N, C-alpha and C positions, 0 to 999 in steps of 0.2 A: 611642642605639640604632643598631646597624649596619644598613646598607641590605640589603634582601633581594637575593640574587644574581640577576642577569638570567637569564631563561629562555633556554636555548640556541636560537639561530636555526635554523629548520628549512630544510634544502636541499630545496625541493620538486622533484618530478620529474614529467615527462609520463607519464601512465598512463591507459590506456583499458580499461574493463571494468566488470563488475557484480559486486558482492559481496552475497551473501545473508547479511545479519547477523541473528543471533538476538538481538534487542534485549532487554536485561535490564529487569526491572521496576524502576522508580524513576528512570530517566533519561528526559528528553525525547528525541524523535527526533533533534533537532539536537545534543544533547549526545553521543548515541551516535555520530552521524555524525562529529563533530569528533574523538572519540577514535580512531575507525577511520582517519580521514583522516591524522592525525599518524603513526600506525603505518605507514601506506603511503607517507607523504610525498607524497600526491597533490596536484598543483597545483590541480586543479579537482574539486569533488565536490558531490553533492547527494543527497537522499533522495526517495523516492516514497511517498506514502500514509502520512502521519504516524500514529504510535501514541501514545495517551495515556501519560503517565508510569506509571500504574498497570497498563498493559498491556505484554505482552511478545510475542516471536515474530518472525516473518519480516518484515524491513524491508530491501527492496532499496536498496543504495547504488550510485550511479552515479558513476564516475570518468571524467574527461576527456570524450571524445566521447560516452560513454554518456549524459551529461546532455542530449544532443540528443533522446534518445528517452524521457526521464523523463516528459514529459507524456503520452505514449502509455501508459506503465505505469499512470498514474492511472486509466485506463479499465478496468483488469483486474478480473475477478471475484476474490473472496477468500473464504477459509474461516477460521472461528474456532472455538475451544472456549471456552465461557463458564460461569461459576458464578453462579447467581442465588439470592440469599438472599431469602426471602419474609417478609412481615410488616412491613417498614419501607422507606420510600422516602426517598431523599436528594435534595438540591438538584441534584446533578450526575449522578445516575443511577448512580453508582459509590461505592465505599467511601471516596473522598476528600472527599465532601461531608457537610454536617450532615444529620441526619435531620429531615425535615419532615412526615412522616406515619407513623402506625403503624396496622396493621389485623390482626385475627385471621387465622390461616391455617387454612383448612378441611382436613379429612382428604383426603389425596390418594393415588391409586393410579396405578401406572405406565401402565396402559392408558388411563385418563382423561386423564392429562397428555399422552401421545402424541397422543391425539385432538385436544386443544387445539392442540398444536404444528402439527398438520396443517392447521389453519385459516389459518395464516400463509404457506402456500406460494403461489408465483406472483407475478404482477405486482401492484403495489399502490402506494400513496403513503405517505409518512412525513414528519412535520413535524420538521425538525432541532431539536435541543435548544438552549437558550440557552447552555449551556456547550459551545460548539463554536468552531472557528476561522473559521467563516463571518463575513463582514464586513458591517456596515451603515454606510454613509457613511465607509468606510475604517477603521472600528474593529471589532476582533473582538467577536463576540457575548459571549464569556466575560468580556471587560472590562466590558461593560455589565451582565452578570449579577452580577458582583462588587460593582457599585455599587447593586444592587437594582433595576436597570432591566430591564424585559421588553418586547420588541418583537414585533410580529406576524411570523411566519415562514411563507412559502408552503410548502405541501406539495410534495414532490419525488417523482418516480417512482423506485421501487426494484423489485428482484426477489429473492425468496427461492427458491433452487433446491432446497435440502434443509435440513431442520431436524429433528434426531433427539434423543431423550432418551438420555443416556449414564449418568446416575446420579440416583436419587431418594432423598433422606433427608427425613424430615418437616421442612419449612421450607427445604430446599436442593435446587435442581435444577441439574444440570450438563447442558449441551446442546451439540451441534455444529451449526454453521450454515454454509451456503454461500450467498453473496449477491452482488449486483451492486455496482458502485461507488456510493458515496454512502450506503450503508446504515449507520446508527448502531446498533450492537448493544446499546448502553446503552438506547436507546429501545425496541428490540425486546424486551429483557428486561423493561422496565416494562410494555409492552403484554401480554406473556405473563402477568405477575403479575396484571394486571387481569382478563384472561380466565379466570384460575383463581380469581377471587373475592377477591383480596387486593391487596397492593402489594409492590414489591420493588426491589432494586438489585443491580448486579453487584459481586462481590467479587474476581473473577478474570476476565481476558480474555487469550487467547493467539491470535495470528494464526498459523494452521498452514500456509496455502498462499496463494500469490499467482499468479494467471493462469498464464502459460507456465512458471513455475518449480515447478509442482506436482510433488512427488516428489524435488526436488533438495535436498541438505543445506544447512542454514544454520549459520553458525559464530558462536559467542559471542565476546565480547571477551576472555575468558580464553584461548581458543584463539589468537586473534590476538596477544595479549600474549606468549604462550609462544614465538611465532615472531618476536618483535621483533628486528630486525637481520638476519634471514634473508629478504631481499626476494624471492629466488627461490621460497621456500616460500610466502610470503604471496601472491605473484602467481599461484601455481599454484591458489589458491582462487578466483580470479576467473573469471567467465563472459565469453565474448565479447559484444560489444554486441548482435549480432543474436540472441542467445539469448532476449532479451526479446520478440522479434517473431515467434516461431514460429507464431503463430496466423494470420499473413499468408502467402499463397502466395509462393513464390520465383520470380523471373524472372531469367534470365541474359541479359545484353545483349551485343551485338557492339560492336566498337570505336567505330563511328560513333554508336550510341545512347548508349554510355557517355560519350562526349565531350559529346554534346548535353545529357544529364541533368546532368553536372557543371557545365555552363554555365547551368543553370536552365531549359532549354528542354523543352517537352513532346515526347514521342516517340510514334510509332504503335505501339500495343500493346493487344491486346484483353484486357479484364478486366471483371468485373461492374461495372456503373455505380456510381461513387463508392466503390468498394472500394479497400483499400490492399494494396500488394504490397511484398515485399522485393526490392531490386534488387542484382544482383551483376554484376561484370565477368566476362568469359569466363575470366579468370585465377583466379576464385573469390573475389576480394576483395569485401567488402561495401561497396556504394556508399551505400545509404541506403534511405529509404522513399518510395514514390510513391503517388499516388492517381489512380484512373481518373476521366475526365470523366463528365458525366451520360449520355453516349451509350455509354460503355464501349469507345471506340475509341482513345483516347489517354490516356497517363499523364503526369502532371506531378509533379515532385519536391516533396516537402513537408519531408523531413528528410534532409540530405546529410552524409556524413562528409567532413571536409576532406582526408583522405587515408586510406589503409588503416588501419582501427582496429587499435590495437596495445597491447602491454604491453612497456615497455622500461625 
């Protein structure tokens, strides 16, 4: 048998920016990231806020220095569109798991369903599912769940900002939800089903918005593949690193403060106590993110760009 030809070696390039990928259903977040990364030939890349393989939608990908702010993106609020099928509950809370419970579905009317959805608004706590990437003693919970092991999980604070009914067919509910970080929409769907007097699981989940990127277009892999080889066109789809941080106020620094911040030193700058700010040199170049001290009189650097964020 002849040996398989070696895969061509990629000539990776330095690239800074954020791509809003419209992740397709069926791929893990990392699989989608690696396909996009090879198309861009990005030397360094990461994603923020994983989407389950059965879910699709907005997945921010960070290239180069944008990976320095990826952790801040995890804190962003998010919006989703979900389809909840009533009458059957699965082990995973979605269509990929085996059915573990069946219950009759009572007659439903839109007004009554909307009233039930309204009960879930506001600050609350939620117990993470066993089928999640959270870790116990270094092992993902989903790995334990696949072995039939269930462990106690502490409830975590979440917030539901909006939750509206988009479509109601007998046995199927489509809803839109805006929520805080850490919210599991699969668990929310199960809780909604219980509140309606039955059980249920998600069959579709699409992330429609992520934090500061609300209203910006996301690009599918097919679009990127159609531009393969035209790196100028691909790069034109990237957002600058600071586009992820528009929720923080901007501060322009003079030459001395710019030098001090770049050396990791605090500067005299008034800001709300412990708040975060975007820092810029007087030339307009993005320096990084700072955080005010407890008194609100000085700002310390917490994420710095090694040089002007760029695409080249």
